[in-house]
MDAnalysis code that builds the backbone (N, CA, C; Angstrom):
import MDAnalysis as mda
import numpy as np

u = mda.Universe.empty(723, n_residues=241, atom_resindex=np.repeat(np.arange(241), 3), trajectory=True)
u.add_TopologyAttr("name", ["N", "CA", "C"] * 241)
u.add_TopologyAttr("resid", np.arange(1, 242))
u.add_TopologyAttr("resname", ["MET", "TYR", "VAL", "SER", "GLU", "GLN", "ASP", "ILE", "LEU", "ASN", "LEU", "PRO", "ARG", "PHE", "ALA", "GLU", "ASN", "GLU", "ILE", "PRO", "SER", "GLU", "SER", "CYS", "VAL", "PHE", "VAL", "TRP", "HIS", "THR", "LYS", "MET", "ASN", "LEU", "ASP", "GLU", "LEU", "THR", "ASP", "PHE", "CYS", "ASP", "GLN", "HIS", "VAL", "LYS", "ASP", "PHE", "ASP", "ILE", "THR", "THR", "VAL", "THR", "GLU", "ASP", "LYS", "GLN", "ARG", "SER", "GLY", "LYS", "HIS", "LEU", "LEU", "GLU", "ARG", "LEU", "SER", "VAL", "ARG", "LEU", "MET", "LEU", "HIS", "LEU", "VAL", "LEU", "GLY", "LYS", "SER", "HIS", "ALA", "LEU", "THR", "HIS", "LYS", "PRO", "ASN", "GLY", "ALA", "PRO", "THR", "LEU", "SER", "PRO", "ASN", "THR", "MET", "GLU", "VAL", "SER", "VAL", "SER", "HIS", "THR", "ARG", "GLU", "THR", "TYR", "ALA", "LEU", "MET", "PHE", "SER", "PRO", "HIS", "PRO", "CYS", "GLY", "ILE", "ASP", "ILE", "GLU", "ARG", "TRP", "THR", "GLU", "ARG", "THR", "PHE", "ARG", "LEU", "ARG", "GLU", "ARG", "PHE", "LEU", "LEU", "PRO", "GLU", "GLU", "TRP", "GLU", "LEU", "THR", "GLU", "THR", "LEU", "THR", "ASN", "ALA", "LEU", "LEU", "ALA", "SER", "ALA", "GLU", "GLN", "THR", "MET", "THR", "ARG", "GLU", "THR", "ALA", "GLN", "GLN", "ASN", "ALA", "ALA", "THR", "LEU", "LEU", "TRP", "SER", "ALA", "LYS", "GLU", "ALA", "ALA", "PHE", "LYS", "ALA", "LEU", "ASN", "GLU", "THR", "ALA", "GLU", "VAL", "VAL", "THR", "LEU", "THR", "ASP", "ILE", "LEU", "LEU", "LYS", "ALA", "LYS", "PRO", "GLU", "THR", "THR", "ASN", "LYS", "GLY", "LEU", "PRO", "LEU", "LEU", "HIS", "ALA", "ALA", "ALA", "ILE", "ARG", "GLN", "PRO", "GLU", "LYS", "GLN", "VAL", "LYS", "LEU", "ILE", "CYS", "GLN", "ALA", "LEU", "ASP", "CYS", "VAL", "SER", "LEU", "VAL", "HIS", "THR", "VAL"])
u.atoms.positions = np.array([
    [-3.356, -22.379, -16.299],
    [-4.090, -21.626, -17.317],
    [-3.648, -20.173, -17.260],
    [-3.111, -19.645, -18.349],
    [-2.641, -18.262, -18.427],
    [-3.708, -17.426, -19.119],
    [-4.186, -16.351, -18.458],
    [-5.236, -15.522, -19.031],
    [-4.776, -14.073, -19.105],
    [-5.232, -13.385, -20.125],
    [-4.891, -11.979, -20.302],
    [-5.847, -11.120, -19.491],
    [-5.594, -9.810, -19.514],
    [-6.456, -8.872, -18.811],
    [-7.894, -8.971, -19.295],
    [-8.072, -9.150, -20.619],
    [-9.413, -9.197, -21.189],
    [-10.115, -10.533, -20.947],
    [-9.351, -11.590, -20.686],
    [-9.933, -12.933, -20.592],
    [-10.314, -13.349, -19.176],
    [-10.147, -12.472, -18.197],
    [-10.316, -12.878, -16.809],
    [-11.725, -13.407, -16.540],
    [-12.735, -12.873, -17.217],
    [-14.112, -13.324, -16.965],
    [-14.370, -14.727, -17.492],
    [-13.442, -15.255, -18.285],
    [-13.624, -16.590, -18.868],
    [-12.959, -17.695, -18.059],
    [-12.516, -17.392, -16.847],
    [-11.942, -18.442, -16.011],
    [-12.987, -19.529, -15.762],
    [-12.603, -20.805, -15.892],
    [-13.573, -21.879, -15.639],
    [-13.915, -21.969, -14.158],
    [-15.199, -22.037, -13.850],
    [-15.630, -22.082, -12.446],
    [-15.851, -23.522, -12.018],
    [-15.313, -23.870, -10.847],
    [-15.594, -25.188, -10.271],
    [-17.064, -25.254, -9.871],
    [-17.637, -26.449, -9.943],
    [-18.964, -26.646, -9.388],
    [-18.897, -26.491, -7.876],
    [-20.022, -26.093, -7.263],
    [-20.024, -25.853, -5.815],
    [-19.550, -27.103, -5.067],
    [-18.607, -26.879, -4.150],
    [-18.009, -27.934, -3.321],
    [-17.200, -28.955, -4.137],
    [-16.914, -28.669, -5.404],
    [-16.086, -29.569, -6.212],
    [-14.631, -29.460, -5.761],
    [-13.981, -30.608, -5.602],
    [-12.568, -30.641, -5.234],
    [-11.791, -31.139, -6.441],
    [-10.794, -30.389, -6.918],
    [-10.046, -30.838, -8.097],
    [-9.297, -32.129, -7.811],
    [-9.285, -33.025, -8.783],
    [-8.585, -34.296, -8.612],
    [-7.080, -34.135, -8.789],
    [-6.675, -33.036, -9.429],
    [-5.254, -32.733, -9.575],
    [-5.075, -31.230, -9.460],
    [-3.834, -30.792, -9.360],
    [-3.556, -29.375, -9.142],
    [-3.973, -28.533, -10.345],
    [-4.510, -27.347, -10.048],
    [-4.924, -26.401, -11.085],
    [-4.225, -25.072, -10.826],
    [-3.658, -24.492, -11.867],
    [-2.936, -23.228, -11.743],
    [-3.566, -22.199, -12.677],
    [-3.827, -21.005, -12.156],
    [-4.365, -19.899, -12.948],
    [-3.425, -18.708, -12.809],
    [-3.063, -18.110, -13.934],
    [-2.185, -16.945, -13.945],
    [-2.872, -15.830, -14.718],
    [-2.905, -14.641, -14.119],
    [-3.568, -13.495, -14.745],
    [-2.610, -12.325, -14.800],
    [-2.482, -11.730, -15.994],
    [-1.660, -10.536, -16.176],
    [-2.577, -9.361, -16.499],
    [-2.505, -8.302, -15.685],
    [-3.385, -7.151, -15.892],
    [-2.627, -5.863, -15.622],
    [-2.981, -4.811, -16.341],
    [-2.400, -3.495, -16.120],
    [-3.394, -2.546, -15.449],
    [-4.548, -3.051, -15.021],
    [-5.542, -2.195, -14.377],
    [-5.041, -1.695, -13.028],
    [-5.292, -0.404, -12.739],
    [-5.002, 0.112, -11.405],
    [-6.202, -0.158, -10.500],
    [-6.125, 0.297, -9.249],
    [-7.169, -0.046, -8.281],
    [-8.528, 0.518, -8.696],
    [-8.572, 1.773, -9.141],
    [-9.844, 2.366, -9.554],
    [-10.432, 1.634, -10.758],
    [-9.571, 1.321, -11.729],
    [-10.033, 0.621, -12.931],
    [-10.551, -0.774, -12.599],
    [-9.842, -1.479, -11.702],
    [-10.273, -2.823, -11.337],
    [-11.569, -2.776, -10.537],
    [-11.708, -1.772, -9.663],
    [-12.952, -1.608, -8.905],
    [-14.131, -1.378, -9.847],
    [-13.947, -0.494, -10.836],
    [-15.009, -0.240, -11.821],
    [-15.309, -1.498, -12.625],
    [-14.262, -2.239, -12.984],
    [-14.440, -3.474, -13.742],
    [-15.303, -4.463, -12.959],
    [-15.015, -4.618, -11.676],
    [-15.797, -5.543, -10.848],
    [-17.244, -5.085, -10.730],
    [-17.438, -3.771, -10.531],
    [-18.796, -3.244, -10.412],
    [-19.613, -3.498, -11.669],
    [-18.967, -3.411, -12.828],
    [-19.676, -3.538, -14.098],
    [-19.897, -4.986, -14.534],
    [-18.930, -5.842, -14.244],
    [-18.946, -7.173, -14.866],
    [-19.107, -8.344, -13.888],
    [-18.878, -8.126, -12.594],
    [-18.951, -9.246, -11.636],
    [-19.932, -8.849, -10.540],
    [-21.210, -8.963, -10.853],
    [-22.261, -8.419, -9.993],
    [-22.362, -9.124, -8.645],
    [-21.975, -10.404, -8.580],
    [-22.137, -11.144, -7.320],
    [-20.869, -11.128, -6.475],
    [-19.939, -10.210, -6.764],
    [-18.659, -10.136, -6.054],
    [-18.646, -8.895, -5.174],
    [-18.595, -9.096, -3.847],
    [-18.592, -7.986, -2.889],
    [-17.148, -7.534, -2.650],
    [-16.809, -6.360, -3.155],
    [-15.422, -5.891, -3.037],
    [-15.218, -5.000, -1.814],
    [-16.272, -4.690, -1.087],
    [-16.141, -3.719, 0.002],
    [-15.238, -4.222, 1.117],
    [-15.203, -5.529, 1.358],
    [-14.346, -6.055, 2.430],
    [-12.870, -5.850, 2.112],
    [-12.549, -5.645, 0.838],
    [-11.168, -5.384, 0.438],
    [-10.894, -3.900, 0.348],
    [-11.722, -3.170, -0.391],
    [-11.436, -1.772, -0.702],
    [-11.672, -0.831, 0.474],
    [-12.448, -1.249, 1.477],
    [-12.708, -0.364, 2.615],
    [-11.666, -0.481, 3.715],
    [-10.650, -1.276, 3.510],
    [-9.570, -1.410, 4.488],
    [-8.610, -0.232, 4.308],
    [-8.861, 0.868, 4.994],
    [-8.106, 2.101, 4.793],
    [-6.682, 2.025, 5.340],
    [-6.372, 0.997, 6.126],
    [-5.025, 0.883, 6.671],
    [-4.047, 0.299, 5.650],
    [-4.553, -0.194, 4.549],
    [-3.711, -0.792, 3.511],
    [-3.364, 0.239, 2.445],
    [-2.194, 0.089, 1.844],
    [-1.804, 0.957, 0.743],
    [-2.590, 0.586, -0.505],
    [-2.613, 1.505, -1.481],
    [-3.315, 1.219, -2.736],
    [-2.740, 0.009, -3.433],
    [-1.427, -0.149, -3.397],
    [-0.774, -1.297, -4.027],
    [-1.226, -2.592, -3.368],
    [-1.283, -2.591, -2.032],
    [-1.698, -3.796, -1.311],
    [-3.165, -4.110, -1.588],
    [-4.003, -3.091, -1.643],
    [-5.423, -3.310, -1.931],
    [-5.615, -3.862, -3.339],
    [-4.826, -3.361, -4.295],
    [-4.909, -3.866, -5.668],
    [-4.535, -5.341, -5.718],
    [-3.481, -5.724, -4.998],
    [-3.065, -7.126, -4.972],
    [-4.146, -8.002, -4.355],
    [-4.693, -7.564, -3.219],
    [-5.729, -8.350, -2.541],
    [-6.978, -8.485, -3.405],
    [-7.390, -7.380, -4.028],
    [-8.594, -7.405, -4.855],
    [-8.399, -8.303, -6.070],
    [-7.225, -8.255, -6.704],
    [-6.955, -9.073, -7.886],
    [-7.004, -10.553, -7.548],
    [-6.379, -10.934, -6.433],
    [-6.359, -12.340, -6.034],
    [-7.761, -12.816, -5.675],
    [-8.502, -11.993, -4.936],
    [-9.850, -12.404, -4.520],
    [-10.825, -12.437, -5.699],
    [-10.589, -11.595, -6.698],
    [-11.421, -11.668, -7.904],
    [-11.176, -12.989, -8.620],
    [-9.914, -13.388, -8.784],
    [-9.603, -14.672, -9.409],
    [-10.260, -15.812, -8.645],
    [-10.123, -15.785, -7.315],
    [-10.686, -16.860, -6.504],
    [-12.206, -16.901, -6.639],
    [-12.831, -15.728, -6.656],
    [-14.296, -15.675, -6.777],
    [-14.754, -16.228, -8.121],
    [-14.038, -15.915, -9.186],
    [-14.446, -16.381, -10.505],
    [-14.320, -17.895, -10.636],
    [-13.393, -18.492, -9.887],
    [-13.209, -19.947, -9.944],
    [-14.116, -20.674, -8.951],
    [-14.288, -20.106, -7.750],
    [-15.014, -20.804, -6.685],
    [-16.375, -20.191, -6.360],
    [-16.654, -18.989, -6.867],
    [-17.907, -18.352, -6.534],
    [-17.953, -17.930, -5.075],
    [-19.168, -17.845, -4.520],
    [-19.332, -17.398, -3.134],
    [-19.118, -18.518, -2.119],
    [-18.851, -19.725, -2.605],
    [-18.818, -20.867, -1.687],
    [-17.579, -20.884, -0.801],
    [-16.523, -20.131, -1.175],
    [-15.290, -20.132, -0.388],
    [-14.779, -18.706, -0.173],
    [-14.109, -18.507, 0.940],
    [-13.437, -17.244, 1.224],
    [-11.966, -17.522, 1.482],
    [-11.120, -16.542, 1.193],
    [-9.691, -16.687, 1.431],
    [-9.354, -16.117, 2.801],
    [-8.810, -16.957, 3.679],
    [-8.386, -16.519, 5.006],
    [-6.911, -16.901, 5.177],
    [-6.407, -16.790, 6.410],
    [-4.994, -17.087, 6.636],
    [-4.814, -17.919, 7.899],
    [-3.827, -18.808, 7.847],
    [-3.465, -19.615, 9.006],
    [-2.665, -18.750, 9.986],
    [-2.443, -19.241, 11.218],
    [-1.671, -18.469, 12.194],
    [-0.276, -18.073, 11.699],
    [0.323, -18.882, 10.818],
    [1.656, -18.542, 10.303],
    [1.601, -17.638, 9.070],
    [0.396, -17.185, 8.700],
    [0.252, -16.264, 7.579],
    [-0.042, -16.918, 6.246],
    [0.050, -18.247, 6.155],
    [-0.200, -18.944, 4.894],
    [-1.674, -18.855, 4.530],
    [-2.000, -18.698, 3.240],
    [-3.413, -18.607, 2.841],
    [-4.115, -19.950, 2.976],
    [-5.402, -19.893, 3.265],
    [-6.218, -21.102, 3.335],
    [-7.640, -20.741, 2.923],
    [-8.417, -21.747, 2.577],
    [-9.797, -21.524, 2.171],
    [-10.743, -21.800, 3.329],
    [-11.834, -21.088, 3.345],
    [-12.903, -21.354, 4.304],
    [-14.216, -21.498, 3.530],
    [-14.817, -22.713, 3.550],
    [-14.374, -23.940, 4.224],
    [-13.133, -24.541, 3.553],
    [-12.381, -25.284, 4.340],
    [-11.094, -25.804, 3.877],
    [-11.284, -27.137, 3.140],
    [-11.879, -27.067, 1.945],
    [-12.143, -28.275, 1.165],
    [-10.995, -28.648, 0.236],
    [-10.058, -27.716, 0.022],
    [-8.896, -27.976, -0.825],
    [-7.783, -27.034, -0.404],
    [-6.578, -27.308, -0.860],
    [-5.431, -26.461, -0.535],
    [-5.318, -25.336, -1.564],
    [-4.761, -24.207, -1.127],
    [-4.603, -23.065, -2.021],
    [-3.244, -22.420, -1.767],
    [-2.662, -21.862, -2.823],
    [-1.428, -21.093, -2.708],
    [-1.538, -19.885, -3.632],
    [-0.935, -18.780, -3.211],
    [-1.080, -17.502, -3.915],
    [0.285, -16.869, -4.121],
    [0.469, -16.211, -5.263],
    [1.687, -15.439, -5.499],
    [1.384, -14.311, -6.465],
    [2.158, -13.244, -6.386],
    [1.998, -12.146, -7.344],
    [3.317, -11.393, -7.475],
    [3.513, -10.798, -8.622],
    [4.675, -9.957, -8.869],
    [4.261, -8.844, -9.812],
    [4.253, -7.627, -9.296],
    [3.813, -6.457, -10.064],
    [2.434, -6.697, -10.669],
    [2.350, -6.850, -11.988],
    [1.047, -6.910, -12.658],
    [0.585, -8.340, -12.926],
    [1.254, -9.337, -12.380],
    [0.914, -10.733, -12.658],
    [0.566, -11.452, -11.356],
    [-0.528, -12.230, -11.405],
    [-1.040, -12.906, -10.222],
    [-1.200, -14.392, -10.511],
    [-0.872, -15.223, -9.542],
    [-0.962, -16.668, -9.708],
    [-1.741, -17.265, -8.549],
    [-2.601, -18.234, -8.880],
    [-3.453, -18.893, -7.896],
    [-3.415, -20.392, -8.173],
    [-3.219, -21.184, -7.145],
    [-3.121, -22.635, -7.313],
    [-4.070, -23.334, -6.346],
    [-4.825, -24.314, -6.862],
    [-5.688, -25.161, -6.041],
    [-5.199, -26.595, -6.168],
    [-5.291, -27.343, -5.076],
    [-4.830, -28.726, -5.115],
    [-5.494, -29.526, -3.998],
    [-5.676, -30.850, -4.217],
    [-6.147, -31.699, -3.118],
    [-5.048, -31.964, -2.101],
    [-3.807, -31.572, -2.412],
    [-2.655, -31.810, -1.527],
    [-2.019, -30.476, -1.139],
    [-1.226, -30.449, -0.056],
    [-0.466, -29.234, 0.247],
    [0.337, -28.793, -0.975],
    [0.318, -27.511, -1.280],
    [0.923, -27.036, -2.518],
    [1.567, -25.676, -2.296],
    [2.360, -25.265, -3.252],
    [2.973, -23.938, -3.201],
    [3.168, -23.419, -4.609],
    [3.021, -22.123, -4.783],
    [3.262, -21.509, -6.085],
    [4.034, -20.224, -5.877],
    [4.952, -19.937, -6.786],
    [5.706, -18.689, -6.725],
    [5.905, -18.174, -8.135],
    [5.694, -16.893, -8.314],
    [5.875, -16.266, -9.618],
    [6.795, -15.068, -9.429],
    [7.812, -14.965, -10.257],
    [8.830, -13.928, -10.115],
    [9.131, -13.301, -11.468],
    [9.403, -12.004, -11.470],
    [9.908, -11.369, -12.673],
    [11.382, -11.732, -12.837],
    [11.818, -11.878, -14.078],
    [13.231, -12.142, -14.318],
    [14.057, -10.990, -13.742],
    [15.069, -11.312, -12.984],
    [15.880, -10.278, -12.349],
    [17.303, -10.773, -12.150],
    [18.252, -9.851, -12.221],
    [19.644, -10.239, -11.973],
    [19.938, -10.290, -10.467],
    [19.008, -9.778, -9.658],
    [19.237, -9.717, -8.206],
    [19.406, -11.108, -7.607],
    [18.610, -12.069, -8.066],
    [18.726, -13.418, -7.505],
    [20.085, -14.038, -7.837],
    [20.646, -13.688, -8.995],
    [21.965, -14.201, -9.345],
    [23.030, -13.598, -8.430],
    [22.897, -12.310, -8.114],
    [23.851, -11.663, -7.214],
    [23.777, -12.250, -5.807],
    [22.578, -12.665, -5.407],
    [22.376, -13.153, -4.038],
    [22.332, -14.679, -3.954],
    [22.740, -15.362, -5.019],
    [22.559, -16.814, -5.100],
    [23.259, -17.576, -3.975],
    [24.359, -17.056, -3.468],
    [25.082, -17.759, -2.405],
    [24.293, -17.777, -1.099],
    [23.289, -16.922, -0.984],
    [22.484, -16.872, 0.237],
    [21.425, -17.972, 0.284],
    [21.017, -18.489, -0.893],
    [19.946, -19.480, -0.868],
    [20.285, -20.780, -1.592],
    [21.365, -20.806, -2.370],
    [21.768, -22.037, -3.044],
    [22.788, -22.797, -2.211],
    [22.665, -24.114, -2.207],
    [23.624, -24.981, -1.539],
    [24.751, -25.341, -2.513],
    [25.934, -25.705, -2.000],
    [27.040, -26.064, -2.905],
    [26.651, -27.141, -3.919],
    [25.785, -28.083, -3.499],
    [25.379, -29.165, -4.396],
    [24.490, -28.676, -5.535],
    [23.984, -27.439, -5.437],
    [23.057, -26.927, -6.442],
    [23.728, -26.079, -7.526],
    [25.035, -25.885, -7.425],
    [25.725, -25.076, -8.437],
    [25.666, -25.755, -9.805],
    [25.777, -27.079, -9.821],
    [25.687, -27.795, -11.095],
    [24.284, -27.659, -11.692],
    [23.262, -27.636, -10.834],
    [21.897, -27.468, -11.300],
    [21.706, -26.089, -11.938],
    [22.378, -25.084, -11.399],
    [22.322, -23.752, -11.996],
    [22.820, -23.784, -13.438],
    [23.904, -24.509, -13.672],
    [24.460, -24.618, -15.018],
    [23.506, -25.398, -15.936],
    [22.885, -26.445, -15.392],
    [21.921, -27.231, -16.175],
    [20.759, -26.362, -16.636],
    [20.223, -25.557, -15.723],
    [19.124, -24.667, -16.066],
    [19.560, -23.582, -17.049],
    [20.774, -23.075, -16.869],
    [21.298, -22.059, -17.786],
    [21.326, -22.598, -19.215],
    [21.856, -23.805, -19.383],
    [21.938, -24.406, -20.723],
    [20.545, -24.681, -21.295],
    [19.616, -25.119, -20.427],
    [18.255, -25.395, -20.892],
    [17.558, -24.112, -21.333],
    [17.779, -23.027, -20.623],
    [17.174, -21.747, -20.996],
    [17.746, -21.231, -22.312],
    [19.057, -21.401, -22.512],
    [19.676, -20.995, -23.770],
    [19.104, -21.801, -24.938],
    [18.898, -23.098, -24.702],
    [18.390, -23.969, -25.770],
    [16.935, -23.687, -26.081],
    [16.154, -23.266, -25.090],
    [14.711, -23.084, -25.284],
    [14.343, -21.660, -25.669],
    [15.297, -20.733, -25.617],
    [14.995, -19.323, -25.885],
    [14.513, -19.130, -27.320],
    [13.376, -18.443, -27.467],
    [12.837, -18.178, -28.804],
    [13.594, -17.047, -29.491],
    [14.236, -16.190, -28.708],
    [15.066, -15.130, -29.249],
    [16.471, -15.281, -28.679],
    [17.404, -14.540, -29.245],
    [18.783, -14.621, -28.786],
    [18.879, -14.227, -27.319],
    [19.527, -15.047, -26.518],
    [19.715, -14.776, -25.101],
    [21.196, -14.923, -24.770],
    [21.736, -13.969, -24.057],
    [23.132, -14.071, -23.669],
    [23.278, -15.069, -22.530],
    [24.467, -15.588, -22.373],
    [24.699, -16.534, -21.278],
    [24.513, -15.845, -19.921],
    [24.888, -14.587, -19.837],
    [24.721, -13.850, -18.589],
    [23.244, -13.774, -18.204],
    [22.387, -13.452, -19.186],
    [20.947, -13.397, -18.913],
    [20.406, -14.769, -18.526],
    [20.857, -15.815, -19.226],
    [20.403, -17.168, -18.903],
    [20.809, -17.561, -17.487],
    [21.997, -17.170, -17.060],
    [22.438, -17.468, -15.691],
    [21.564, -16.737, -14.675],
    [21.236, -15.487, -14.974],
    [20.369, -14.725, -14.073],
    [18.981, -15.351, -14.002],
    [18.453, -15.769, -15.152],
    [17.132, -16.392, -15.177],
    [17.135, -17.742, -14.465],
    [18.228, -18.490, -14.601],
    [18.334, -19.779, -13.907],
    [18.294, -19.567, -12.403],
    [18.995, -18.553, -11.924],
    [18.981, -18.259, -10.487],
    [17.585, -17.857, -10.033],
    [16.867, -17.097, -10.884],
    [15.495, -16.713, -10.546],
    [14.593, -17.933, -10.449],
    [14.740, -18.883, -11.381],
    [13.938, -20.105, -11.336],
    [14.223, -20.915, -10.073],
    [15.471, -20.999, -9.688],
    [15.816, -21.775, -8.490],
    [15.293, -21.086, -7.228],
    [15.410, -19.767, -7.178],
    [14.827, -19.029, -6.055],
    [13.321, -19.291, -5.993],
    [12.668, -19.202, -7.152],
    [11.227, -19.395, -7.231],
    [10.849, -20.819, -6.823],
    [11.654, -21.791, -7.243],
    [11.390, -23.189, -6.879],
    [11.465, -23.387, -5.374],
    [12.464, -22.784, -4.757],
    [12.588, -22.936, -3.301],
    [11.452, -22.221, -2.568],
    [11.039, -21.080, -3.103],
    [9.909, -20.360, -2.502],
    [8.637, -21.207, -2.574],
    [8.413, -21.859, -3.712],
    [7.216, -22.692, -3.867],
    [7.269, -23.881, -2.907],
    [8.435, -24.509, -2.808],
    [8.586, -25.632, -1.873],
    [8.414, -25.163, -0.435],
    [8.961, -23.997, -0.127],
    [8.831, -23.418, 1.210],
    [7.354, -23.267, 1.587],
    [6.555, -22.761, 0.642],
    [5.123, -22.582, 0.914],
    [4.429, -23.923, 1.123],
    [4.778, -24.917, 0.311],
    [4.130, -26.221, 0.428],
    [4.498, -26.907, 1.737],
    [5.706, -26.700, 2.210],
    [6.182, -27.396, 3.409],
    [5.777, -26.706, 4.701],
    [5.539, -25.414, 4.644],
    [5.263, -24.676, 5.861],
    [3.771, -24.507, 6.127],
    [3.015, -25.578, 5.906],
    [1.598, -25.495, 6.238],
    [1.371, -25.685, 7.733],
    [2.416, -26.020, 8.475],
    [2.334, -26.116, 9.937],
    [3.239, -25.048, 10.534],
    [3.330, -25.025, 11.845],
    [4.170, -24.036, 12.515],
    [5.652, -24.382, 12.407],
    [5.970, -25.607, 11.977],
    [7.373, -25.992, 11.832],
    [8.018, -25.173, 10.728],
    [9.210, -24.663, 10.998],
    [9.854, -23.748, 10.066],
    [10.856, -24.488, 9.194],
    [10.735, -24.286, 7.893],
    [11.719, -24.769, 6.934],
    [12.277, -23.539, 6.228],
    [13.588, -23.433, 6.121],
    [14.200, -22.309, 5.430],
    [14.590, -22.725, 4.017],
    [14.939, -21.766, 3.183],
    [15.294, -22.074, 1.805],
    [16.534, -22.967, 1.731],
    [17.459, -22.784, 2.649],
    [18.675, -23.604, 2.619],
    [18.477, -24.966, 3.276],
    [17.268, -25.237, 3.784],
    [16.933, -26.598, 4.224],
    [16.492, -27.457, 3.048],
    [16.268, -26.824, 1.903],
    [15.720, -27.519, 0.733],
    [16.813, -27.691, -0.312],
    [17.099, -28.927, -0.661],
    [18.077, -29.235, -1.707],
    [17.334, -29.626, -2.971],
    [17.543, -28.883, -4.057],
    [16.879, -29.150, -5.326],
    [17.752, -30.001, -6.229],
    [17.106, -30.909, -6.935],
    [17.781, -31.700, -7.961],
    [16.872, -31.788, -9.189],
    [17.460, -32.073, -10.344],
    [16.686, -32.195, -11.577],
    [16.150, -33.605, -11.720],
    [14.916, -33.706, -12.215],
    [14.327, -35.003, -12.540],
    [14.629, -35.325, -14.006],
    [14.500, -36.578, -14.404],
    [14.781, -36.938, -15.803],
    [13.845, -36.258, -16.798],
    [12.594, -35.983, -16.379],
    [11.621, -35.393, -17.296],
    [11.900, -33.900, -17.488],
    [11.302, -33.335, -18.542],
    [11.398, -31.902, -18.787],
    [10.008, -31.337, -19.033],
    [9.880, -30.017, -18.923],
    [8.624, -29.346, -19.227],
    [8.502, -29.199, -20.742],
    [7.338, -28.687, -21.180],
    [7.155, -28.508, -22.621],
    [8.055, -27.420, -23.193],
    [8.707, -26.647, -22.316],
    [9.673, -25.642, -22.762],
    [11.096, -26.198, -22.753],
    [11.231, -27.481, -22.392],
    [12.551, -28.077, -22.354],
    [13.314, -27.839, -21.065],
    [12.670, -27.242, -20.074],
    [13.322, -27.012, -18.790],
    [13.177, -28.252, -17.912],
    [14.192, -28.576, -17.133],
    [14.087, -29.770, -16.283],
    [13.079, -29.587, -15.159],
    [12.312, -30.636, -14.886],
    [11.499, -30.635, -13.675],
    [12.444, -30.724, -12.489],
    [12.036, -30.147, -11.385],
    [12.864, -30.157, -10.189],
    [12.152, -30.915, -9.078],
    [12.910, -31.420, -8.126],
    [12.291, -31.977, -6.927],
    [13.186, -31.694, -5.734],
    [12.558, -31.608, -4.574],
    [13.295, -31.384, -3.343],
    [13.859, -32.722, -2.889],
    [15.140, -32.934, -3.129],
    [15.754, -34.228, -2.845],
    [16.053, -34.406, -1.370],
    [16.231, -33.303, -0.651],
    [16.518, -33.393, 0.780],
    [15.942, -32.173, 1.473],
    [15.187, -32.405, 2.537],
    [14.617, -31.329, 3.315],
    [14.693, -31.694, 4.789],
    [14.492, -30.685, 5.637],
    [14.592, -30.939, 7.070],
    [13.542, -31.946, 7.526],
    [12.393, -31.970, 6.847],
    [11.335, -32.917, 7.184],
    [11.291, -33.972, 6.080],
    [12.156, -34.995, 6.134],
    [12.329, -35.913, 5.004],
    [11.098, -36.733, 4.659],
    [10.120, -36.778, 5.540],
    [8.923, -37.558, 5.221],
    [8.039, -36.831, 4.213],
    [8.310, -35.570, 3.960],
    [7.512, -34.788, 3.020],
    [8.224, -34.728, 1.677],
    [7.609, -35.311, 0.674],
    [8.180, -35.303, -0.666],
    [7.579, -34.151, -1.468],
    [8.419, -33.412, -2.145],
    [7.964, -32.255, -2.892],
    [8.463, -32.336, -4.322],
    [7.533, -32.242, -5.265],
    [7.885, -32.203, -6.685],
    [7.534, -30.828, -7.234],
    [8.393, -30.321, -8.097],
    [8.199, -28.972, -8.610],
    [8.234, -28.954, -10.128],
    [7.526, -28.001, -10.699],
    [7.547, -27.780, -12.140],
    [7.940, -26.323, -12.390],
    [8.881, -26.104, -13.290],
    [9.306, -24.759, -13.667],
    [8.737, -24.401, -15.026],
    [8.289, -23.171, -15.170],
    [7.827, -22.675, -16.458],
    [8.422, -21.289, -16.698],
    [8.792, -21.012, -17.923],
    [9.290, -19.697, -18.291],
    [8.236, -19.009, -19.148],
    [7.551, -18.021, -18.574],
    [6.562, -17.265, -19.315],
    [7.239, -16.035, -19.928],
    [6.461, -15.168, -20.550],
    [7.049, -14.041, -21.279],
    [7.971, -13.191, -20.413],
    [7.485, -12.731, -19.280],
    [8.273, -11.811, -18.462],
    [8.514, -12.340, -17.060],
    [8.048, -13.550, -16.777],
    [8.156, -14.069, -15.419],
    [8.516, -15.546, -15.423],
    [9.042, -15.986, -14.282],
    [9.192, -17.410, -14.047],
    [8.056, -17.859, -13.154],
    [7.615, -19.091, -13.355],
    [6.509, -19.643, -12.572],
    [6.884, -21.043, -12.116],
    [6.764, -21.287, -10.820],
    [7.054, -22.607, -10.286],
    [5.903, -23.019, -9.385],
    [5.390, -24.239, -9.608],
    [4.369, -24.748, -8.698],
    [4.775, -26.130, -8.216],
    [4.317, -26.483, -7.034],
    [4.775, -27.699, -6.390],
    [3.671, -28.382, -5.619],
    [3.728, -29.716, -5.578],
    [2.859, -30.514, -4.717],
    [3.697, -31.603, -4.082],
])
């Protein structure tokens, strides 16, 4: 579910202790700074205690804004029944741990995913940097997949897109896909790196015409990971279960 800055209060709230039967993804784009978001919470979300976030003076304003934005989204969906904590390896978890959660953010956009299964979500702004660094995280077998995604992005573009831009965006999607899989797989202390994950395209496509991806080979082969890629206005979004 993609919501604008003005629509954040309309996020659907789960019933207390309700566990989703399938994965749910919420994405929020906002331009509010920390002071504006603090005032917004004070005025419109009366049952949300922001002091545990904003009184952490050791954090930068940018970090506090990210934490407050994510916790506001979580509060609007789950209410007071759950808190966001972290596992020993730094991965987010809910307390009580009635469902799995994954978090991502990039500048002014925040993504939150709930699932009955281990999951991962990653959201990235389109950037040419991932294309420049593609040899660091892509395997030789994935070069053909890069071309497949490039062609799919060119075909699905609502406006004219150069092949160079499509190649850069394809690399961003693949980076994002591996990041999402990395989060889903690293719910334990066992370490999986991005180059331990081999991505392949599935026969199905998203509603934007982009191929679904899956982790065809990973260091822990008993764990199967399926991924979905989405191209939003200014960001790529990948979620996995």
